[in-house]
N, C-alpha and C positions, 0 to 999 in steps of 0.2 A: 901603310904596307902597302905592296902586291900580294902578300898571304895572307895578312888581319882581311882583306877586302874580300879574296879569294874567300876566307874565313863566314867572314859575314855574309857571300852570295851563298854558300852552303848551306848554312843556318838557314834563310828563308825558305830556301830549298825544301830542309826537310819540314818547315813549320808547313810549307806550302802544302807537302803533302802527305803530314800529319792529319790536317786539316779533308783534305777530300775522301781521304778514309776517311773521318769520322763520320761527313756528309753522306758519304756511301753506305758508312754502316746501318746511320738513323732510317737510310732509304730502305734496307732491304729487313731491319727491323720489326718498322712496322709495318710494309707491308705484311712482314710472315707472321702481326699480331693480330694482323686485319683479319689473317683469314683462318684466325686460332680460336674460334667462340664455342666451338664444337662441344668442348664441354663447359657444363654450366655452372654457376657460383652457389656454392655450399656453403658458404661463414655467412658467419654470423655477427660482427663489428665494424665499424670502419675501416679496423687495419687489414681485417681479411679480403674486405674490398679492394683495397686499394695494392694488395700484394695480386690481387686477382686481376686487376686491369693493368697491372704492373706486364700481361706477359700475352695478356686477352683481347684483345680490338683497340682501338685507338684513342684517346683521350684529348677533345680539341673543344678549341673555341673558335669562331668567326668574329672577321673585325668588320661590320660596317665602313661602304669605302667613302664615307664622306668623311672629307679630311683626311684618310687613313688613323684614325685615334686609338687608343687603347683598344684592346681587345673586349676588356670582360673587363668593364668598371667597377670594383665592389660600390654594392649601392644595399644600404641597411642589412650591413656587416658578413654579404653575403656575393661569390662570381657568379655567371653562369657559364655550365662549359655541355657540351654533348660528346656520347660515346657511339662509335658506328664500327664496326663487323662486318663481316659476311652472312650476320644473322639478321641486322636490321637491315642489310644493306647502306651505300652510301649517304647517308641520310643524315644534311647537312642544314644549317639551319638560311635560312630566303638565300637562295642562290640567287635571286634574283638580281639583291642589291652586297651579295656578299661573297666572295671570289677567292680570296684572300682570309688566314687564320694562325694561329699558334696549335702546337702542340704540347700538351701540359705531362709534365712525371706524375705519374700517380701518389709514388711515395712523398712527394713534396704538399700535398694538397690531402684536407678533409673533406669526404664527401659526405653531406648531410643528410639532401634527400637526393629525392630523384621524383621524375614525371613522365610518363610512358609518349608521351607530345610534351611543346610549350608546355609552361605551367603557370605560364604569366607571372613567373617570381616576383618581379619587379612591384607589380601590386597588392605582394603578399605581407601580412602580417608576419611573425615568428621566420624571421630571419630568411624568409622566400620559404619556408614551409611546409608556412597554416595557411588560417581560410584568407579571401581578399582581404583586404581591409575594407571599404568594403561591404561586406557579405553582411546581409538584413541580420541574421541571426550572430553569428560569430566574429564577427571582423568589429577593428578596435576600434572604428568609423564608421562604423552600420546603426542600423536603426538602436540595436539593442543595448547597443551604447555611447551614443550619443546623448549629451548633455538638452535639455531646456533650450538653453544657451546657444549649444552649438545648433540644434533643430532650429531653430528662427531665425541665426543667419543664416543658415542654407535655405529657406522658405524666399530672405529675403538678397540673395542672390540670384536665386531660379526668379524671382519674379522682374528683377529688373534686367537679366539676360534676355528675359522671352518679353520684355518690352523694349530692347533696344533690336533684338533680331527679329521677332515678327511683328510687332506693332502695341499700338495703347490697346486698351481693352483684351485684351485676344490670353485665349485658356491654352493648356496644355493639347487639350484637342481639335486646337488652328493648328499644329504644325504636325509633319510626318517627320519620325526618327530618322528616316535619309536626309530630308533635310534641316533638321538640329544639330546635329552635330557637324561642328564646321570641318577644315578642312587636314586638321590634325588626324580627328576622328577620321573622315572619314577611310585612310590608310587600314583601318580596323573592320570594315563593312564586309570584306569577304572571310573574313576569320570566322571559323563557325566551330563551335563548341560542342566537348562532349561531356557528359556527365549521367548523374544517377536521375532517376527523374524527381524522388524524395531526395528532399537537398539537408537533410541531419548527416550528419556525421557518422551515426552510425550505417546509413545507405551508402556514404562515402564509403567504408570500411569494406561493406559488400560484396560494393562496386569491383573491388581491386581480388574480389577472388571470383565472381560471378562474370564481369568481364561486360563484351558486349550480349551476351544470354540470359542478363538482367533486365531491370526497365530501366531503358538510354534514351535518353534524349538529347538531341541534336534542335542545337538553335544560334542562331549570331552572336558572336562575343557581347556585343555591347545593346543584344537585346536584356541580360543578361544585368548589368548596370543598371538600367533602365528602372529593370524592377526592384533592385536597393535603393533607389533612388526614390523611389514610389511607396514604399514602407516609410523614410524619411520625411516625403514634403506632403504624405496624405492623396498621389497623386501619380503619375507615372511622369516624366518629360513629357514624353510626345508620346501621339502613336503610331505603335510599335509596327510598321507594314515593312520590314527586314524580312529579309527572307535567306534560310540556310544554305553555302552552298551544294547539301546533300538532295537540295529541291531544283538546284538551277545553275547553270551552265558559266563560272567564273571565271573571274580572269585572268592577271596576273595577283601578286601578293593573296594567296586564297591559300589559307594552312589551318590546322587545327588544333582548337587548344584545347587543356583542362582546365577548369571554374569550379569543378566539387571546391571542399573544404577539408582534404586530405592530402598526405603522400604517401610516398614509398620510402620506407624508410633501409638504409643500406643494406638489411639486413633481409628486404625486398626485393633485391635489383633483377632479384633473377625472372620474379612474376611479375615486374615492368617491363622488362626485355619481351616477357612473352608477350603481355599486353600489348605495347609496342607490334610486334608484328601480325596481333592480331588486327588490330584496329588500320595499320599497311594494306593489308590482302581483305577486310571487308570497307574499307571506306575509303582510304590512301586512297586506292590506287584504280578504284573502279568510280570515282568522281572527279580523280586529276585532282587532290589537293600535297601540298607539299605537309611531309610530317616528319618529325627530329624528336630524339629526344633531349631532357632539361636534364640536366644532372649538377644542382647547387651546391655548391662551395664553400669552405671557410675560408674569408674574405681575410683574414688573418694569414694565408698563408701567403698572400700576393705580397705585404712586406719589400719580402725580396724576388720581382717578379720576373730576373732573371733567371733565378734559381730551380723555379716552378718550371717555365721556360724550355720545351726539350730543342724546338728548331720552328721556325715559321716555316709558313708551304704555300703557295696559290695553287688554282684549282681551274684546269682546263675541262672544261665542257663543249660537247660537238656543239658545233653552227656558231663557235667566241670564231669571230673577227680576228685578222690580227693585228689590226685597233687598239681591238678589245685583250688582247693578251700580252702586248706592250702597256697598258695602263697599269694590269693587273701584276705584272713581270712588275712597275715599277711601285704599287703597294706595298708589294711583300719586300720592296727592296726596301724601300723607310721602313716597317717594322721590323725588319731586319734591324736597320741604323739605331733603331727605339732601346729595342733590346740589348744591345751590347754585341751584333756584328753576329748572330745566330747563325748557322745551318737555313740556306732556303733551298726546299723541295717542291718538286713538283705530282702532285697529286693526278693523278689520267683518269677521268669520266670520260673520255673519248670510243670507250670500253664497259657502257655502264654495269654489264657483265661481267666485268674483271680488271675491278679498278686497279693501281700499284700506284708505292711512292718513287719517285727516280729523284737524283741528285740534282739539284740547278744549280747553285750556288753554294759553296763550301764555302766556311764560319773567313767572318772578315777579321 
């Protein structure tokens, strides 16, 4: 009947209006929270931190554009996110490859630990909060832990690869590290790690207090991997000719990584933020390196990802072409569909000194 059709039309209009209001409200909330980070975190538990993050800054995870897959696939029991605010600046993961992301509800996730820069958590023990798995002193696959059989297998695998890649009768001295690492590893050549010069756990804990004022070493991320393999093999993988981006002008994909064996506990969140600001001002900006923090989350919180995700967003940054913007928007739509029709926000970085969120498309 005309009455039922009219009622149905009104219901649709009401639903659309409600969805639009929700989208606008979320954009206003996240913009407000972004600029509400002047109050430091003074709690001591994971629950305290979740409550703080719900009102201060924005908790998010970026999505790599390849296939627009899941933004934060759990790996080894954890997922990765970042926290941004006016204290840290809009420091988000790898803007050369990622322009879409999801905003997380801090009350629906558990923060296990954090790092003031990328923590390379996917190659760490302890659900992303322990040492690098290959760390020669502490790692589960490192020199101090490997079995005799495992060591022998590593040597045979290395010798086979050396002969295949460099030639018969060659040794590690015949190949430079810039040549040794394959195409995939070449992606890591511009990763510069910051860590205490002493590799002990105790030195790492001191580093969390002293920061860059202590004894700090800057080196290519792959140089430590070379050292860790050397402890297992009895010699390095290759002749280390790699130079950190603090000593040369690096191009794209040049960012800062933490490769030491400790992490920042939830109670140390504010110390982590303070350290990130110090690294940003003294290292990242002067050397034009990308910097973002990493929060390691308990993967069990993502059994119902739709509950943990509040909104999808896309980033508009300076100098993006119209074609790039359309592609990124398409990725955001795909993420929204994947996560049950979440609202889509625009994160405006066209004026980097004044970032803001706005509603781009309401819940579908």
